[in-house]
C-alpha positions as YAML, in Angstrom:
chain: A
units: angstrom
residues:
- id: 1
  name: MET
  ca: [-0.02, 0.05, -0.07]
- id: 2
  name: ASN
  ca: [1.10, 3.58, -0.63]
- id: 3
  name: ILE
  ca: [-0.15, 6.79, 0.66]
- id: 4
  name: LEU
  ca: [-3.13, 6.72, -1.58]
- id: 5
  name: GLY
  ca: [-4.20, 3.35, -0.15]
- id: 6
  name: CYS
  ca: [-3.61, 1.53, -3.40]
- id: 7
  name: THR
  ca: [-1.07, -1.15, -4.27]
- id: 8
  name: THR
  ca: [1.67, -0.24, -6.65]
- id: 9
  name: THR
  ca: [0.21, -2.73, -9.16]
- id: 10
  name: SER
  ca: [-3.26, -1.25, -9.21]
- id: 11
  name: LEU
  ca: [-1.64, 2.25, -9.66]
- id: 12
  name: LEU
  ca: [0.40, 0.99, -12.58]
- id: 13
  name: LEU
  ca: [-2.66, -0.60, -13.97]
- id: 14
  name: ALA
  ca: [-4.73, 2.61, -13.57]
- id: 15
  name: MET
  ca: [-1.96, 4.65, -15.23]
- id: 16
  name: GLY
  ca: [-1.77, 2.17, -18.16]
- id: 17
  name: SER
  ca: [-5.48, 2.42, -18.65]
- id: 18
  name: ILE
  ca: [-5.27, 6.24, -18.83]
- id: 19
  name: VAL
  ca: [-2.48, 6.09, -21.35]
- id: 20
  name: LEU
  ca: [-4.32, 3.53, -23.57]
- id: 21
  name: ALA
  ca: [-7.35, 5.77, -23.25]
- id: 22
  name: ALA
  ca: [-5.35, 8.78, -24.42]
- id: 23
  name: ASP
  ca: [-3.99, 6.65, -27.38]
- id: 24
  name: GLY
  ca: [-7.48, 5.77, -28.33]
- id: 25
  name: ALA
  ca: [-8.61, 9.36, -28.23]
- id: 26
  name: LEU
  ca: [-5.84, 10.26, -30.62]
- id: 27
  name: ALA
  ca: [-6.71, 7.71, -33.19]
- id: 28
  name: GLN
  ca: [-9.27, 8.31, -36.01]
- id: 29
  name: PRO
  ca: [-11.90, 5.63, -37.11]
- id: 30
  name: THR
  ca: [-11.20, 3.82, -40.25]
- id: 31
  name: PRO
  ca: [-13.88, 3.41, -42.95]
- id: 32
  name: THR
  ca: [-15.01, 0.24, -41.27]
- id: 33
  name: GLY
  ca: [-15.49, 2.01, -37.97]
- id: 34
  name: ARG
  ca: [-12.53, 0.46, -36.18]
- id: 35
  name: ILE
  ca: [-10.28, 2.66, -34.30]
- id: 36
  name: PRO
  ca: [-6.55, 1.74, -34.84]
- id: 37
  name: THR
  ca: [-4.25, 1.70, -31.83]
- id: 38
  name: VAL
  ca: [-1.36, 4.11, -31.90]
- id: 39
  name: SER
  ca: [1.65, 2.53, -30.39]
- id: 40
  name: ARG
  ca: [4.48, 4.26, -28.57]
- id: 41
  name: LEU
  ca: [6.79, 3.47, -31.48]
- id: 42
  name: VAL
  ca: [4.33, 4.71, -34.06]
- id: 43
  name: LYS
  ca: [4.29, 8.08, -32.08]
- id: 44
  name: LEU
  ca: [7.98, 8.20, -31.77]
- id: 45
  name: PHE
  ca: [8.64, 7.66, -35.45]
- id: 46
  name: THR
  ca: [5.79, 9.87, -36.62]
- id: 47
  name: GLU
  ca: [7.78, 12.63, -34.62]
- id: 48
  name: HIS
  ca: [11.05, 11.59, -36.35]
- id: 49
  name: GLU
  ca: [9.39, 11.57, -39.77]
- id: 50
  name: VAL
  ca: [7.70, 14.92, -39.30]
- id: 51
  name: GLN
  ca: [10.90, 16.41, -38.01]
- id: 52
  name: LEU
  ca: [12.93, 15.25, -41.04]
- id: 53
  name: GLU
  ca: [10.20, 16.61, -43.41]
- id: 54
  name: THR
  ca: [10.08, 19.93, -41.69]
- id: 55
  name: LEU
  ca: [13.82, 20.24, -41.85]
- id: 56
  name: VAL
  ca: [13.72, 19.51, -45.51]
- id: 57
  name: ARG
  ca: [10.95, 21.96, -46.19]
- id: 58
  name: GLU
  ca: [12.88, 24.75, -44.20]
- id: 59
  name: ARG
  ca: [15.82, 23.71, -46.56]
- id: 60
  name: ASN
  ca: [18.10, 23.13, -43.47]
- id: 61
  name: ALA
  ca: [20.37, 20.44, -44.99]
- id: 62
  name: THR
  ca: [22.79, 20.52, -42.03]
- id: 63
  name: ALA
  ca: [19.96, 19.58, -39.48]
- id: 64
  name: ALA
  ca: [18.32, 17.09, -41.82]
- id: 65
  name: GLY
  ca: [21.68, 15.51, -42.38]
- id: 66
  name: ASN
  ca: [22.14, 15.05, -38.61]
- id: 67
  name: LEU
  ca: [19.11, 12.65, -38.78]
- id: 68
  name: LEU
  ca: [20.76, 10.60, -41.39]
- id: 69
  name: THR
  ca: [23.48, 7.84, -41.09]
- id: 70
  name: ASP
  ca: [26.77, 8.52, -42.91]
- id: 71
  name: ASP
  ca: [25.91, 5.60, -45.31]
- id: 72
  name: PHE
  ca: [22.27, 6.71, -45.95]
- id: 73
  name: GLU
  ca: [20.92, 5.93, -49.33]
- id: 74
  name: LEU
  ca: [17.54, 6.27, -51.14]
- id: 75
  name: ARG
  ca: [15.96, 3.39, -53.37]
- id: 76
  name: ALA
  ca: [13.21, 4.67, -55.57]
- id: 77
  name: GLY
  ca: [10.70, 2.40, -57.19]
- id: 78
  name: PRO
  ca: [11.12, 3.79, -60.68]
- id: 79
  name: GLN
  ca: [14.88, 3.42, -60.55]
- id: 80
  name: PRO
  ca: [15.56, 0.52, -58.13]
- id: 81
  name: GLY
  ca: [18.98, -0.21, -59.44]
- id: 82
  name: ARG
  ca: [20.17, 3.32, -59.06]
- id: 83
  name: PRO
  ca: [20.73, 4.23, -55.47]
- id: 84
  name: VAL
  ca: [20.83, 7.80, -54.38]
- id: 85
  name: PRO
  ca: [23.62, 8.46, -51.95]
- id: 86
  name: ARG
  ca: [23.15, 10.69, -48.90]
- id: 87
  name: ALA
  ca: [24.87, 13.99, -50.41]
- id: 88
  name: ASP
  ca: [22.73, 13.68, -53.61]
- id: 89
  name: TRP
  ca: [19.44, 13.00, -51.68]
- id: 90
  name: LEU
  ca: [20.09, 15.99, -49.40]
- id: 91
  name: SER
  ca: [20.87, 18.23, -52.32]
- id: 92
  name: GLN
  ca: [17.87, 17.10, -54.46]
- id: 93
  name: SER
  ca: [15.56, 17.33, -51.37]
- id: 94
  name: MET
  ca: [16.54, 20.82, -50.72]
- id: 95
  name: GLU
  ca: [15.81, 21.74, -54.31]
- id: 96
  name: SER
  ca: [12.51, 20.01, -54.49]
- id: 97
  name: PRO
  ca: [11.09, 18.75, -51.15]
- id: 98
  name: GLY
  ca: [7.86, 17.10, -52.50]
- id: 99
  name: PRO
  ca: [4.39, 17.08, -51.12]
- id: 100
  name: ASP
  ca: [3.70, 18.72, -47.76]
- id: 101
  name: ALA
  ca: [1.75, 16.00, -46.00]
- id: 102
  name: SER
  ca: [1.90, 14.13, -42.70]
- id: 103
  name: PRO
  ca: [2.58, 10.50, -42.60]
- id: 104
  name: THR
  ca: [-0.45, 8.25, -42.19]
- id: 105
  name: GLN
  ca: [-1.10, 4.51, -42.02]
- id: 106
  name: MET
  ca: [2.21, 3.95, -40.34]
- id: 107
  name: ALA
  ca: [3.48, 0.61, -39.07]
- id: 108
  name: VAL
  ca: [6.66, 0.08, -37.16]
- id: 109
  name: HIS
  ca: [8.55, -3.15, -36.93]
- id: 110
  name: ASP
  ca: [11.08, -2.97, -33.99]
- id: 111
  name: LEU
  ca: [14.11, -5.34, -34.75]
- id: 112
  name: GLY
  ca: [16.20, -4.28, -31.61]
- id: 113
  name: GLY
  ca: [18.65, -1.64, -32.74]
- id: 114
  name: THR
  ca: [16.83, -1.30, -36.11]
- id: 115
  name: ALA
  ca: [13.31, -0.11, -36.91]
- id: 116
  name: VAL
  ca: [11.45, -0.63, -40.19]
- id: 117
  name: VAL
  ca: [8.89, 2.08, -40.64]
- id: 118
  name: SER
  ca: [6.37, 2.15, -43.41]
- id: 119
  name: PHE
  ca: [3.73, 4.86, -44.21]
- id: 120
  name: LEU
  ca: [1.89, 6.85, -46.74]
- id: 121
  name: ARG
  ca: [2.76, 10.54, -47.34]
- id: 122
  name: GLY
  ca: [0.02, 12.39, -49.26]
- id: 123
  name: GLY
  ca: [-2.43, 10.98, -51.56]
- id: 124
  name: GLY
  ca: [-3.86, 11.15, -55.07]
- id: 125
  name: LYS
  ca: [-1.39, 12.04, -57.87]
- id: 126
  name: THR
  ca: [1.39, 13.02, -55.57]
- id: 127
  name: GLY
  ca: [1.08, 10.43, -52.77]
- id: 128
  name: LEU
  ca: [4.18, 8.28, -51.86]
- id: 129
  name: PHE
  ca: [4.55, 4.96, -50.11]
- id: 130
  name: ILE
  ca: [7.67, 5.05, -48.00]
- id: 131
  name: VAL
  ca: [9.66, 2.45, -46.19]
- id: 132
  name: ASP
  ca: [12.36, 3.73, -43.86]
- id: 133
  name: VAL
  ca: [15.04, 1.78, -42.06]
- id: 134
  name: TRP
  ca: [16.07, 3.62, -38.82]
- id: 135
  name: ARG
  ca: [19.19, 2.48, -36.87]
- id: 136
  name: LYS
  ca: [19.90, 3.28, -33.29]
- id: 137
  name: SER
  ca: [22.99, 5.32, -32.79]
- id: 138
  name: GLY
  ca: [23.66, 5.68, -29.06]
- id: 139
  name: GLU
  ca: [20.37, 7.07, -27.73]
- id: 140
  name: GLU
  ca: [19.41, 8.47, -31.08]
- id: 141
  name: TRP
  ca: [17.68, 7.07, -34.18]
- id: 142
  name: LYS
  ca: [19.08, 7.88, -37.67]
- id: 143
  name: LEU
  ca: [17.64, 7.17, -40.97]
- id: 144
  name: ALA
  ca: [19.87, 4.69, -42.86]
- id: 145
  name: ILE
  ca: [17.82, 3.71, -45.96]
- id: 146
  name: ARG
  ca: [14.68, 4.95, -47.59]
- id: 147
  name: TYR
  ca: [12.59, 2.98, -50.15]
- id: 148
  name: ILE
  ca: [10.08, 5.09, -51.84]
- id: 149
  name: ALA
  ca: [7.50, 4.66, -54.59]
- id: 150
  name: PRO
  ca: [4.54, 6.59, -55.86]
- id: 151
  name: SER
  ca: [1.28, 5.51, -54.41]
- id: 152
  name: SER
  ca: [-0.10, 6.43, -57.97]
- id: 153
  name: ALA
  ca: [1.55, 5.89, -61.33]
- id: 154
  name: THR
  ca: [2.29, 9.66, -61.73]
- id: 155
  name: ALA
  ca: [3.63, 10.79, -58.35]
- id: 156
  name: PRO
  ca: [6.97, 12.61, -58.63]
- id: 157
  name: ILE
  ca: [9.51, 11.39, -56.04]
- id: 158
  name: PRO
  ca: [11.42, 14.00, -54.07]
- id: 159
  name: GLY
  ca: [15.19, 13.55, -53.91]
- id: 160
  name: VAL
  ca: [15.39, 11.38, -57.11]
- id: 161
  name: PRO
  ca: [17.29, 13.08, -59.99]
- id: 162
  name: PRO
  ca: [15.49, 13.00, -63.38]
- id: 163
  name: ALA
  ca: [15.70, 9.52, -65.02]
- id: 164
  name: GLU
  ca: [18.55, 8.96, -67.36]
- id: 165
  name: PRO
  ca: [17.75, 7.26, -70.69]
- id: 166
  name: ALA
  ca: [18.17, 3.54, -70.58]
- id: 167
  name: ILE
  ca: [21.34, 2.11, -72.00]
- id: 168
  name: PRO
  ca: [20.24, -0.43, -74.72]
- id: 169
  name: LYS
  ca: [21.79, -3.95, -73.96]
- id: 170
  name: LYS
  ca: [23.69, -5.87, -76.49]
- id: 171
  name: TYR
  ca: [22.79, -9.47, -76.57]
...
């Protein structure tokens, strides 16, 4: 018993219920009427993704670069065999940051020191499906790899240089 006359266990359960209720209050119903649960990791990585997007929109390459690993690369659906290295991605993203939209439909898979985060950014003709691989560096998470593809056939992808003409293969 503590000074409130409750056991530590019952206090922890009550606090957990309050946290879960708060999570549910933040979630929006789906078209089927279900309310998805927002996990602690989804909240954490939503904050990281929004922070990165904000820094890119502000064209703050130094601060955005601090959220990336030194070996960061982007892999884009239309050009999967042409990785975009960190410096090129930063330069292209500062030039053309892409659609201003918050991440939605996020899923986070915690693999220990690595987290795989997938989400949609935007919709319609400019929507993007993104899969980010974040690595823990000390106490901080840094973006190591971004896989990105248009969620529609016509969405431009920020950070990807214009396509080079295909080199014909000789057989």
